[in-house]
N, C-alpha and C positions, 0 to 999 in steps of 0.2 A: 581334517578332524577324523578321529578314529570312529570305528563303527560302534553304535550304541543302540539299544532298543528304541525303535522309532515311536515313542509315545509323545503326545503333545506336551505333557509336563516336562519330560526330559528335554525336548527341543526348546522349551521356554527357559529352562535353567541354562542350557548351553548358550542361548542367545545373550544371557546376562553376564557371561564370563568376562567379556570385554569391559563392561562397566565395573565389574568387581576388580579387575586388574588395574583399571584407571583410577579407582578410588572414588568413582562418581555414583555408585549405587547407594540408594537410601538405606539407612540402618536396618529397617524392618526387612527389606528385600535382601540385604546382605546376609542377615541371619538365616533366612530360608535357603539361600544359595549355598551358604557354608554348611548347613545341615545336609543338603543334597550331596555336597562334595564328600562328606564323611562316608556316604554309602555308595557312591558312584565312582569307580576307578577310571572309567572312560572320561568323565568330566575333569577329574583330577589331572589326567594326562594332558587333556586339551588346555587346561589352565596353565600347566607347567610349560607347555610348548608356546603358548601365547606370551607368557612372561619372558621366556627366553628370546623370542622374536623382538619383543619390545625393548629388552636390554640391548640387543644387538643394534637396533635402529637408534637408540638413544646415544650411542657412542659416535654416531656420524656428526661431522662438523657442519655447521651452517655456514654457507658461503654468502657474503653480502652481494647484493645486486650491483651491477656496474653503475657508475655515477650518473649517466644520462639514460638509464634503462627505460624509464617511462616515456621520455621524449622520443627515443629511438623506436619504441614499439608503436607509438602514435604515428610517426612518420612512415613506418613500414605499412601500417594499416591504410593510411591515406594513399600511399603509392599503389598498393595492390588493389584497393577498391576504386581507384581513380576518382577519389573525392566523394564517393557516394556515402560512405560511413560518416566522415567528418565534413560533409559538404555544407552548403549554405543553410543557415537555419531560418525558420519562419518566426513570426512574432511570438507564437505560442511556445516555441523552443527557447527563445531568448528571455522572455518575460515570465516570471514564475506564475503558475496557475493561481496561487493565493492572491497575488496582486491584482490579476484580472478579475477574480471573483469579488475582491474588496471594492474595486472600481465600479463594477456592475451594481453592487449593493448600495454604494454611495449615490450613484445616479438614480437608482430606483427610489431611495429615500428622498432625494431632492425633488423628484417628480411628485411623489406622494404629498410632501409638505406644500409644494406649489399648488397642487390641485385642492388640497384641504384649505389653504388660505385664500383661494380665489372666491369671489362673490358668487360665482355660478357653480363652482364645484366641478368645472370641466375646463378643457383647454379653449373653449369658445369664449370670446370676449363678453357675450351676453347670452342669456337663455332666451330662446324663442318661446313665445307664448304658444299654446296649442292653437292649431288652425281654427281661428274664429273668423267669422265673416266680418269684413270691414263695414262700418256703419257710415252711411253717407252723411255729409255735414248738415243736410237739411232734414235729417231723420227726426230730430226732436219736434219740429213743427208739423211733421206729417203724422206722427203717431199721436193719437188723442190721449189726453191725460184724464184720468178718472176723477 
């Protein structure tokens, strides 16, 4: 880029030149950058140079990738990493996280409804009474009645 006064406004306009050349600059910003270009020769030169470079690059031909490119790359990585990169996978790698979370949710709901539907509200088959002393079978005859 050519030398220009190092002001923050100028730097901001200079940074937006690429978006202007690409046509991706919003309309309001485009108007302000175009107004700046009317008064700034340095930015006009930079924009002209940028457009010239983009035109030169757009003339290059795209070359398609070889037929087995992805498979060859995968094999090269596997060979060079000795299997560490594409090595054996654990359960968490093979099964999607969402499926594991859904399974945990279903198990949690099943446990909730099982406990809610039980007579005791717990996993125990019966509720224990609070620790009360056992009454001897002869106790009614021993205790006087009023």
